[in-house]
C-alpha positions as a Markdown table, in Angstrom:
| # | Residue | x | y | z |
|---|---|---|---|---|
| 1 | Unk | 233.6 | 218.5 | 0.4 |
| 2 | Unk | 231.0 | 219.3 | -1.9 |
| 3 | Unk | 229.3 | 222.4 | -2.3 |
| 4 | Unk | 226.0 | 224.3 | -2.3 |
| 5 | Unk | 226.4 | 224.9 | -5.9 |
| 6 | Unk | 227.2 | 220.9 | -6.5 |
| 7 | Unk | 224.2 | 220.5 | -4.7 |
| 8 | Unk | 221.8 | 222.4 | -6.3 |
| 9 | Unk | 223.4 | 222.1 | -9.8 |
| 10 | Unk | 222.0 | 218.4 | -9.1 |
| 11 | Unk | 219.0 | 219.4 | -7.4 |
| 12 | Unk | 218.1 | 221.9 | -10.4 |
| 13 | Unk | 218.0 | 217.7 | -12.0 |
| 14 | Unk | 214.6 | 217.4 | -10.1 |
| 15 | Unk | 211.8 | 218.0 | -12.5 |
| 16 | Unk | 208.1 | 218.4 | -11.4 |
| 17 | Unk | 206.3 | 215.1 | -13.6 |
| 18 | Unk | 203.3 | 217.7 | -13.4 |
| 19 | Unk | 204.7 | 220.4 | -13.9 |
| 20 | Unk | 207.2 | 220.0 | -16.1 |
| 21 | Unk | 210.0 | 222.2 | -14.5 |
| 22 | Unk | 212.7 | 221.9 | -12.5 |
| 23 | Unk | 211.7 | 222.2 | -8.4 |
| 24 | Unk | 214.5 | 225.0 | -8.0 |
| 25 | Unk | 212.9 | 226.4 | -10.6 |
| 26 | Unk | 209.8 | 226.8 | -8.9 |
| 27 | Unk | 211.2 | 227.4 | -5.2 |
| 28 | Unk | 210.3 | 224.2 | -4.1 |
| 29 | Unk | 214.1 | 223.8 | -1.6 |
| 30 | Unk | 214.2 | 225.8 | 1.6 |
| 31 | Unk | 216.8 | 224.3 | 2.4 |
| 32 | Unk | 220.5 | 222.2 | 2.0 |
| 33 | Unk | 223.1 | 222.1 | 4.9 |
| 34 | Unk | 226.5 | 220.5 | 4.5 |
| 35 | Unk | 228.0 | 218.7 | 8.0 |
| 36 | Unk | 232.3 | 218.5 | 8.1 |
| 37 | Unk | 231.0 | 214.1 | 8.0 |
| 38 | Unk | 229.5 | 214.6 | 4.0 |
| 39 | Unk | 225.9 | 214.2 | 5.3 |
| 40 | Unk | 223.8 | 216.5 | 3.2 |
| 41 | Unk | 220.3 | 217.2 | 4.0 |
| 42 | Unk | 217.6 | 219.0 | 1.6 |
| 43 | Unk | 214.3 | 220.5 | 3.1 |
| 44 | Unk | 211.3 | 221.1 | 0.3 |
| 45 | Unk | 208.0 | 221.9 | 0.3 |
| 46 | Unk | 205.2 | 221.3 | -2.7 |
| 47 | Unk | 202.9 | 224.5 | -4.1 |
| 48 | Unk | 200.3 | 222.8 | -2.8 |
| 49 | Unk | 199.6 | 220.3 | 0.6 |
| 50 | Unk | 198.5 | 217.3 | -1.4 |
| 51 | Unk | 200.5 | 216.6 | -3.4 |
| 52 | Unk | 200.0 | 213.6 | -5.4 |
| 53 | Unk | 201.7 | 210.6 | -2.5 |
| 54 | Unk | 203.2 | 209.7 | -6.4 |
| 55 | Unk | 204.6 | 212.7 | -8.0 |
| 56 | Unk | 206.0 | 213.6 | -3.7 |
| 57 | Unk | 207.6 | 210.6 | -3.5 |
| 58 | Unk | 209.3 | 210.3 | -6.7 |
| 59 | Unk | 210.1 | 213.9 | -5.7 |
| 60 | Unk | 212.1 | 213.0 | -2.3 |
| 61 | Unk | 214.1 | 209.9 | -4.2 |
| 62 | Unk | 214.6 | 212.0 | -7.6 |
| 63 | Unk | 217.0 | 214.7 | -4.8 |
| 64 | Unk | 218.1 | 212.2 | -2.9 |
| 65 | Unk | 219.4 | 209.7 | -5.7 |
| 66 | Unk | 221.2 | 212.9 | -7.3 |
| 67 | Unk | 222.5 | 214.5 | -4.2 |
| 68 | Unk | 223.8 | 211.1 | -3.5 |
| 69 | Unk | 225.5 | 210.5 | -7.0 |
| 70 | Unk | 227.9 | 213.7 | -5.5 |
| 71 | Unk | 231.6 | 213.5 | -4.5 |
| 72 | Unk | 231.8 | 213.5 | -0.7 |
| 73 | Unk | 228.3 | 213.1 | -0.4 |
| 74 | Unk | 228.2 | 210.1 | 2.0 |
| 75 | Unk | 225.0 | 210.3 | 3.9 |
| 76 | Unk | 221.7 | 211.7 | 2.4 |
| 77 | Unk | 219.0 | 213.4 | 4.3 |
| 78 | Unk | 215.7 | 214.6 | 2.0 |
| 79 | Unk | 212.6 | 216.4 | 4.0 |
| 80 | Unk | 209.2 | 217.0 | 2.8 |
| 81 | Unk | 207.2 | 218.9 | 4.8 |
| 82 | Unk | 203.9 | 221.1 | 5.2 |
| 83 | Unk | 202.3 | 217.8 | 2.8 |
| 84 | Unk | 199.5 | 215.7 | 4.2 |
| 85 | Unk | 202.1 | 212.1 | 3.7 |
| 86 | Unk | 205.0 | 214.1 | 4.7 |
| 87 | Unk | 205.9 | 212.0 | 8.2 |
| 88 | Unk | 205.0 | 208.8 | 6.0 |
| 89 | Unk | 207.1 | 210.2 | 2.4 |
| 90 | Unk | 209.9 | 211.5 | 5.2 |
| 91 | Unk | 210.6 | 207.7 | 6.8 |
| 92 | Unk | 210.1 | 205.5 | 3.8 |
| 93 | Unk | 212.5 | 208.5 | 1.9 |
| 94 | Unk | 215.3 | 208.6 | 5.3 |
| 95 | Unk | 215.0 | 204.7 | 6.1 |
| 96 | Unk | 218.5 | 203.6 | 4.7 |
| 97 | Unk | 220.5 | 206.7 | 5.7 |
| 98 | Unk | 222.2 | 204.8 | 8.6 |
| 99 | Unk | 224.8 | 203.1 | 5.5 |
| 100 | Unk | 226.2 | 205.7 | 4.3 |
| 101 | Unk | 228.8 | 205.6 | 1.0 |
| 102 | Unk | 232.1 | 204.0 | 1.0 |
């Protein structure tokens, strides 16, 4: 089973393109949940609710991609909160959440 430390190591590689700093250094990750079935959920936020949507989407996609690469991870759910387009970005990022890695 994947560990929290492994997930954080992957999240350290996710960089805010405007500031060029890892989202972990900026303390933007709010919650990491690891379920027994291999589902990992990551909730995060930005320093402003009006972060440019293109950056918000890229960071959410990078979170999903990096965490998905870990052995033992079957599904990744990414949740952006407190952003003016959070609902739309969350829907787009998680639209394939029903498909599991084999």
